[in-house]
VMD Tcl script that draws the C-alpha trace (Angstrom):
set ca {
  {78.73 97.54 113.12}
  {76.20 95.22 114.56}
  {77.06 93.63 117.68}
  {78.09 89.98 117.28}
  {76.77 87.93 120.27}
  {78.62 85.03 122.07}
  {77.67 82.92 124.63}
  {77.87 83.93 128.24}
  {80.03 81.32 129.03}
  {82.80 82.37 126.29}
  {82.28 85.93 127.83}
  {83.31 84.99 131.09}
  {86.35 83.17 129.86}
  {87.80 86.18 127.90}
  {87.04 88.50 131.06}
  {89.00 85.92 133.18}
  {91.83 84.82 131.12}
  {92.71 87.52 128.49}
  {96.02 89.44 128.41}
  {98.03 91.02 125.97}
  {99.94 88.56 123.44}
  {98.01 85.78 125.17}
  {98.06 82.35 123.59}
  {95.80 80.72 126.06}
  {92.45 79.54 124.70}
  {89.56 81.84 124.69}
  {87.12 79.55 123.09}
  {85.17 76.71 124.05}
  {84.24 73.77 121.79}
  {80.90 73.17 123.79}
  {80.07 76.69 122.57}
  {81.38 77.14 118.98}
  {82.43 80.70 117.71}
  {81.12 81.26 114.10}
  {83.37 83.42 112.29}
  {83.08 85.11 108.59}
  {86.00 85.97 106.23}
  {85.79 87.90 103.16}
  {88.35 87.52 100.24}
  {88.86 88.17 96.42}
  {89.75 84.75 95.32}
  {87.89 83.30 92.03}
  {87.97 80.30 90.19}
  {90.70 77.73 91.35}
  {91.96 80.12 94.21}
  {88.58 80.07 95.88}
  {88.34 76.44 95.55}
  {91.89 75.89 97.37}
  {91.02 78.47 99.80}
  {87.54 76.96 100.63}
  {89.26 73.42 100.89}
  {91.34 74.75 103.66}
  {88.60 76.40 105.42}
  {86.66 73.21 105.62}
  {89.87 71.13 106.74}
  {90.13 73.81 109.38}
  {86.59 73.38 110.38}
  {86.79 69.56 110.43}
  {89.91 69.46 112.79}
  {91.78 72.21 114.47}
  {88.86 74.44 114.57}
  {86.47 71.70 115.63}
  {88.74 71.31 118.48}
  {88.96 74.94 119.77}
  {85.29 75.61 119.15}
  {86.12 77.71 116.08}
  {83.89 77.58 112.71}
  {84.66 79.67 109.88}
  {82.67 80.85 106.88}
  {84.35 82.31 103.76}
  {82.71 84.26 100.79}
  {84.24 85.78 98.00}
  {83.35 89.23 97.23}
  {84.34 89.34 93.54}
  {87.31 91.43 92.20}
  {89.65 93.37 94.88}
  {87.74 96.45 94.17}
  {84.24 94.80 94.76}
  {85.75 93.50 97.99}
  {86.71 96.91 99.04}
  {83.36 98.35 98.19}
  {81.71 95.73 100.32}
  {83.84 96.31 102.98}
  {83.23 99.90 103.09}
  {79.31 99.72 102.80}
  {79.44 97.53 106.07}
  {81.70 99.58 107.95}
  {79.57 102.68 107.03}
  {76.37 100.24 107.87}
  {74.66 100.83 104.48}
  {71.35 99.74 103.86}
  {71.54 96.21 102.26}
  {75.06 95.74 103.25}
  {76.25 92.56 104.71}
  {77.36 92.31 108.32}
  {80.86 93.53 109.12}
  {83.09 90.25 108.61}
  {85.22 89.17 111.13}
  {88.24 88.96 108.83}
  {88.82 90.08 105.18}
  {91.72 90.37 102.52}
  {93.12 93.81 102.28}
  {96.01 95.41 100.54}
  {98.11 97.68 102.98}
  {96.58 101.03 101.47}
  {93.06 99.57 102.04}
  {94.03 98.16 105.55}
  {95.74 101.61 106.41}
  {92.61 103.51 105.79}
  {90.46 101.34 107.83}
  {92.80 101.53 111.00}
  {92.84 105.27 110.86}
  {88.89 104.77 111.69}
  {90.02 102.66 114.63}
  {88.22 99.60 113.29}
  {90.82 96.83 113.14}
  {91.85 94.53 115.68}
  {95.56 94.74 117.16}
  {96.81 91.03 116.37}
  {99.95 91.50 118.45}
  {97.33 90.91 121.29}
  {96.99 87.27 119.96}
  {100.38 86.14 118.97}
  {103.91 85.82 120.75}
  {106.95 87.53 119.58}
  {108.47 84.17 119.13}
  {105.63 83.22 116.73}
  {106.06 86.61 114.93}
  {109.49 85.42 114.71}
  {108.66 82.38 112.43}
  {107.40 84.62 109.45}
  {109.41 86.36 106.65}
  {110.58 89.51 108.13}
  {109.49 91.65 105.24}
  {105.93 90.15 105.22}
  {105.50 90.81 108.88}
  {106.84 94.26 108.45}
  {104.39 95.28 105.67}
  {101.56 94.65 108.44}
  {102.87 97.16 110.95}
  {100.72 100.24 110.05}
  {99.27 101.35 113.27}
  {100.79 104.11 115.17}
  {100.67 102.05 118.67}
  {103.34 99.59 116.71}
  {100.76 96.65 116.60}
  {100.48 94.24 113.94}
  {97.25 94.65 111.86}
  {97.77 92.93 108.67}
  {98.13 89.19 108.87}
  {100.54 87.79 106.18}
  {98.67 84.62 104.43}
  {100.08 84.51 100.77}
  {102.73 86.69 99.29}
  {103.89 86.96 95.56}
  {106.56 88.58 93.43}
  {107.31 89.19 90.04}
  {109.04 86.88 87.44}
  {109.47 86.82 83.61}
  {107.36 84.10 81.61}
  {108.47 83.49 77.88}
  {106.74 81.88 74.98}
  {109.62 79.41 74.51}
  {108.32 77.90 71.48}
  {108.55 81.21 68.99}
  {111.55 82.25 71.14}
  {113.41 79.24 69.87}
  {112.64 80.06 66.36}
  {113.94 83.74 66.89}
  {116.75 82.73 68.53}
  {117.74 80.24 65.90}
  {117.68 82.60 63.01}
  {119.57 85.65 64.85}
  {121.68 84.04 67.55}
  {120.11 86.22 70.25}
  {120.76 85.01 73.72}
  {118.13 84.54 76.63}
  {120.58 86.11 78.86}
  {119.24 89.61 77.61}
  {116.36 88.90 79.72}
  {118.26 89.36 82.88}
  {118.18 93.26 82.52}
  {115.77 95.95 81.17}
  {118.39 97.37 79.14}
  {119.12 93.64 77.79}
  {115.27 93.12 77.24}
  {115.05 96.80 75.06}
  {117.92 95.43 72.98}
  {116.46 92.24 72.39}
  {112.98 93.78 71.69}
  {114.65 96.10 69.04}
  {116.17 93.08 67.32}
  {113.11 91.46 67.53}
  {111.14 94.09 66.04}
  {113.68 94.39 63.24}
  {113.34 90.71 62.70}
  {109.66 90.55 62.44}
  {109.61 93.58 60.27}
  {111.96 91.92 57.86}
  {109.49 89.21 57.16}
  {107.48 91.55 55.27}
  {109.85 93.61 53.41}
  {107.17 95.21 50.92}
  {105.51 96.78 54.30}
  {107.70 99.07 56.34}
  {107.02 99.52 60.03}
  {105.10 96.27 61.06}
  {107.43 94.79 63.38}
  {105.88 93.11 66.48}
  {106.78 93.91 70.08}
  {108.62 91.29 72.31}
  {107.64 92.27 75.61}
  {105.33 94.19 78.13}
  {104.60 94.08 81.78}
  {101.52 93.91 83.83}
  {102.06 96.45 86.89}
  {103.54 99.93 85.92}
  {103.09 100.95 89.47}
  {105.60 98.21 90.50}
  {107.85 99.09 87.49}
  {108.22 102.43 89.18}
  {108.71 101.39 92.75}
  {110.92 98.52 92.26}
  {113.10 100.65 89.49}
  {113.69 103.20 92.11}
  {114.56 100.75 94.70}
  {117.06 99.16 92.69}
  {118.82 102.52 92.02}
  {118.97 102.81 95.81}
  {115.89 105.15 96.36}
  {112.44 104.81 97.88}
  {110.19 106.80 95.79}
  {107.96 106.66 98.88}
  {109.86 107.18 102.07}
  {107.71 106.87 105.18}
  {108.87 108.27 108.61}
  {106.35 108.05 111.58}
  {103.57 108.17 109.18}
  {104.87 111.05 107.01}
  {105.90 110.55 103.37}
  {108.49 112.10 101.39}
  {108.34 111.69 97.66}
  {111.65 110.78 96.01}
  {111.18 111.11 92.57}
  {114.76 112.04 91.48}
  {114.51 113.18 87.48}
  {117.73 111.41 86.47}
  {116.25 108.06 88.01}
  {112.93 108.54 86.67}
  {114.56 109.43 83.09}
  {116.19 105.78 83.15}
  {112.83 104.43 83.68}
  {111.64 106.28 81.11}
  {114.30 105.32 78.55}
  {113.35 101.79 79.43}
  {109.84 101.33 78.72}
  {108.60 104.59 77.24}
  {110.90 104.92 74.24}
  {110.74 101.24 73.31}
  {107.04 101.38 73.58}
  {106.40 104.27 71.01}
  {109.00 102.33 68.97}
  {106.76 99.20 68.66}
  {109.38 97.08 70.73}
  {107.05 96.98 73.80}
  {103.37 96.71 73.78}
  {100.16 96.39 75.80}
  {96.89 95.35 74.25}
  {94.71 93.33 76.64}
  {93.67 93.46 80.45}
  {96.89 91.65 81.03}
  {99.89 90.66 79.42}
  {99.42 87.12 79.33}
  {96.35 87.98 76.75}
  {98.67 89.46 74.39}
  {100.87 86.43 74.61}
  {97.75 84.51 73.94}
  {96.97 86.38 70.83}
  {100.54 86.35 69.67}
  {101.15 90.09 70.09}
  {103.98 89.43 72.69}
  {106.59 86.72 73.40}
  {107.15 87.28 77.00}
  {106.13 89.63 79.90}
  {106.71 90.50 83.56}
  {104.17 89.58 85.68}
  {103.20 88.14 89.30}
  {103.95 84.40 90.04}
  {99.98 84.44 90.30}
  {99.61 85.08 86.85}
  {101.27 81.89 85.90}
  {97.97 80.05 85.63}
  {96.82 82.28 82.89}
  {99.92 81.67 80.83}
  {98.27 80.45 77.39}
  {98.94 76.83 76.38}
  {98.45 77.97 72.78}
  {98.23 81.29 70.80}
  {95.25 82.09 68.65}
  {95.76 84.37 65.40}
  {93.79 84.85 62.43}
  {96.00 82.23 61.10}
  {94.84 79.82 63.54}
  {95.78 78.20 66.44}
  {99.27 76.62 67.77}
  {100.64 75.05 70.94}
  {103.41 76.79 72.82}
  {105.82 75.90 75.49}
  {106.94 78.39 78.05}
  {109.94 79.05 80.19}
  {110.43 81.00 83.36}
  {113.10 83.42 84.64}
  {113.60 85.82 87.34}
  {112.30 89.37 86.82}
  {114.53 91.85 85.14}
  {116.71 94.30 87.08}
  {118.10 97.34 85.75}
  {121.74 96.86 84.80}
  {123.98 97.37 87.79}
  {121.20 97.81 89.99}
  {120.56 96.12 93.31}
  {118.98 92.72 93.35}
  {115.49 93.74 94.65}
  {112.09 92.41 93.73}
  {108.74 93.57 94.48}
  {106.68 92.14 97.23}
  {103.01 92.00 96.69}
  {99.87 90.15 97.76}
  {97.15 91.19 100.11}
  {96.92 89.87 103.91}
  {93.95 89.50 106.01}
  {93.06 91.83 108.58}
  {90.73 91.29 111.71}
  {87.92 93.71 112.52}
  {87.57 94.96 116.14}
  {85.05 92.83 118.06}
  {84.77 90.96 121.25}
  {88.35 89.54 122.59}
  {87.12 85.83 121.80}
  {86.22 86.55 118.34}
  {89.46 88.36 117.45}
  {91.31 85.65 119.21}
  {89.49 83.12 117.25}
  {90.27 84.73 114.01}
  {93.94 84.85 114.73}
  {93.95 81.13 115.59}
  {92.47 80.44 112.20}
  {95.12 82.52 110.56}
  {97.94 80.81 112.51}
  {96.58 77.40 111.33}
  {96.49 78.72 107.60}
  {99.96 79.68 107.51}
  {101.38 76.40 108.71}
  {103.68 75.20 105.97}
  {101.83 72.50 104.89}
  {98.35 74.10 104.35}
  {100.09 77.16 103.21}
  {101.96 75.35 100.76}
  {99.24 73.73 99.63}
  {97.35 76.85 98.81}
  {100.24 78.41 97.20}
  {100.34 75.38 94.58}
  {96.54 76.38 93.62}
  {97.08 79.90 93.66}
  {100.38 80.90 92.64}
  {101.22 82.08 95.76}
  {104.84 81.99 98.07}
  {104.49 80.63 101.66}
  {104.90 83.21 104.29}
  {107.21 81.44 107.02}
  {110.95 81.04 107.16}
  {110.56 77.16 107.30}
  {108.71 77.07 104.08}
  {110.86 79.27 102.10}
  {112.98 76.51 100.35}
  {112.30 74.28 97.36}
  {113.09 71.14 99.56}
  {109.80 72.12 101.63}
  {107.66 72.65 98.63}
  {108.85 69.42 97.20}
  {108.14 67.76 100.21}
  {104.63 69.07 100.96}
  {103.81 68.25 97.30}
  {105.08 64.56 97.61}
  {103.72 63.80 101.09}
  {100.21 65.31 100.70}
  {100.06 64.43 96.84}
  {99.06 67.89 95.95}
  {98.29 68.64 92.15}
  {100.19 71.59 91.18}
  {100.33 72.87 87.50}
  {104.07 72.77 85.71}
  {103.78 76.61 85.24}
  {102.98 77.28 88.87}
  {105.35 74.85 90.18}
  {108.12 76.74 87.79}
  {107.38 80.01 89.04}
  {107.40 79.06 92.64}
  {110.40 76.97 92.58}
  {112.22 79.80 90.55}
  {111.47 82.36 93.18}
  {112.20 79.88 96.13}
  {115.54 79.02 94.54}
  {116.46 82.71 94.35}
  {115.16 83.75 97.75}
  {118.75 83.90 99.23}
  {120.17 86.28 96.58}
  {116.86 88.48 95.96}
  {115.64 91.10 98.53}
  {111.46 91.51 98.26}
  {110.54 95.19 98.94}
  {107.14 96.65 99.54}
  {106.04 100.38 100.00}
  {105.30 101.43 103.60}
  {101.54 102.52 104.22}
  {100.69 106.36 104.10}
  {97.58 108.50 103.80}
  {97.17 108.84 100.14}
  {99.15 105.86 98.98}
  {96.12 104.55 96.71}
  {96.10 107.78 94.82}
  {99.84 107.97 94.57}
  {99.87 104.39 93.34}
  {97.29 105.41 90.52}
  {99.66 108.05 89.48}
  {102.40 105.41 88.94}
  {100.15 102.99 87.31}
  {98.62 105.23 84.60}
  {100.93 108.31 84.14}
  {103.43 107.13 81.92}
  {101.48 104.02 80.46}
  {98.80 106.12 79.33}
  {101.21 108.56 77.56}
  {103.00 105.81 76.11}
  {99.75 104.22 74.53}
  {98.42 107.67 73.33}
  {101.84 108.53 71.66}
  {102.23 105.24 70.16}
  {99.36 105.47 68.19}
  {100.46 109.02 66.90}
  {103.63 106.81 65.62}
  {101.60 104.19 64.11}
  {99.21 106.82 62.36}
  {102.42 108.59 60.93}
  {104.04 105.21 59.58}
  {100.58 104.55 57.92}
  {101.16 107.87 56.17}
  {104.54 106.82 54.99}
  {106.98 108.19 57.78}
  {110.14 106.05 58.63}
  {109.97 104.82 62.33}
  {112.54 107.17 62.94}
  {110.30 110.20 61.55}
  {107.26 109.13 63.64}
  {109.04 108.80 66.82}
  {111.14 112.12 66.70}
  {108.67 114.36 68.27}
  {108.35 112.21 71.22}
  {111.89 111.41 71.79}
  {113.11 114.89 72.65}
  {114.20 116.45 75.97}
  {111.08 118.75 76.04}
  {108.53 115.81 75.94}
  {110.08 114.24 78.68}
  {110.58 117.58 80.75}
  {106.64 118.29 80.30}
  {105.87 114.65 81.30}
  {107.99 114.56 84.32}
  {106.84 118.05 85.42}
  {103.12 116.67 85.40}
  {103.86 113.42 86.84}
  {105.83 115.05 89.68}
  {103.13 117.56 90.58}
  {100.49 114.59 90.54}
  {102.61 112.26 93.09}
  {102.92 115.65 95.35}
  {99.20 116.33 95.10}
  {98.50 112.65 95.89}
  {100.22 112.43 98.98}
  {99.54 115.90 100.41}
}
mol new
graphics top color blue
foreach p $ca { graphics top sphere $p radius 0.5 }
foreach p [lrange $ca 0 end-1] q [lrange $ca 1 end] { graphics top cylinder $p $q radius 0.2 }
display resetview
């Protein structure tokens, strides 16, 4: 990391006035500190973030002597690589930024290298108390108990439905949208939808369509186990215990793998919103931030047609606890001179005030992070007072989550060594098997087998046991 220079005046101010948790100003508007922040936002999200950075620079930043430059590094993976290259001082790499977006797993690895600033040095306990407790808790990843990840924008999962085509299905079959509230209910709806679409072509057997899909399988496992009262990764003092109880995992298998190989669930494109656009799915579970990508029309070989949408809370396991996933990167501050660290935290504090934070969320599909902003009334107030342009889809998602905030607990896994590898096991182990085995089912159907005959070999106890054994082994190897 190349040394970042600041003026002698600021340096003297730091030496004279710095103390733990201080809120005393350590910058001088006569000698501004220039900061860099890297992120992974693109498109409208990038524009919204950049707009707030410019507003900060023209207002509070100008008064305090803080100027921020933001830079998108592309995707999350590209950002992580850029940060790693800078930290290692690779030839051609950019200078280490003062701040960058980071998920807990990435931040944990960099904290283990001793390269993150302790945000607790620049924020009071009273200020910390203004933030949603679970958001703040996720940022305590260091052994010294200090805050390392600042919550800037969070999201959770919701259910989005192609209401236009659902209405046709419901009218003909009497299907109720109440079924979308539980995973078991969705499985039943999906079976009924598959049979209904299959019946549209009586001369062709086994060509029913899938009703449902989901974006993140890792979230499915994490939250599915948590709704059953278990943390799949239990972390205490940095040590992790894998809790993949076979009976509970079997329930997740039955509510994803089984309907998937039968054709009731599906995944084709990069994201399930892509599958809705092609008419291959009617509904999906995904992030609130995915709302902006939900299509306004579907495109098929028969042409295109406009569709309406509806939003519901993400489904839970029948009888399970009302818990939804908490996700979204925070921003970390890299170790530097005290004045730079202080200035970075001051920017983050400003960024997370209710008005700028809600405005950003309205553009990006993210939830505000302060307790006083977690209310539909506050959302409407900021939109009205600031004439914020927010799409109907994002507003529907945000308002749905805010309305349920009192009844729904948000949950995120704590960080630990090997978390990234363990999450990959959750993401791909079952989903890859489901895709591969469905291909075999489709092949059998084309050869004249019935759906029951084609699926038979994959619905045995031996099939589950073999997969579970490999799944359990892979998880435990990942966390060692």
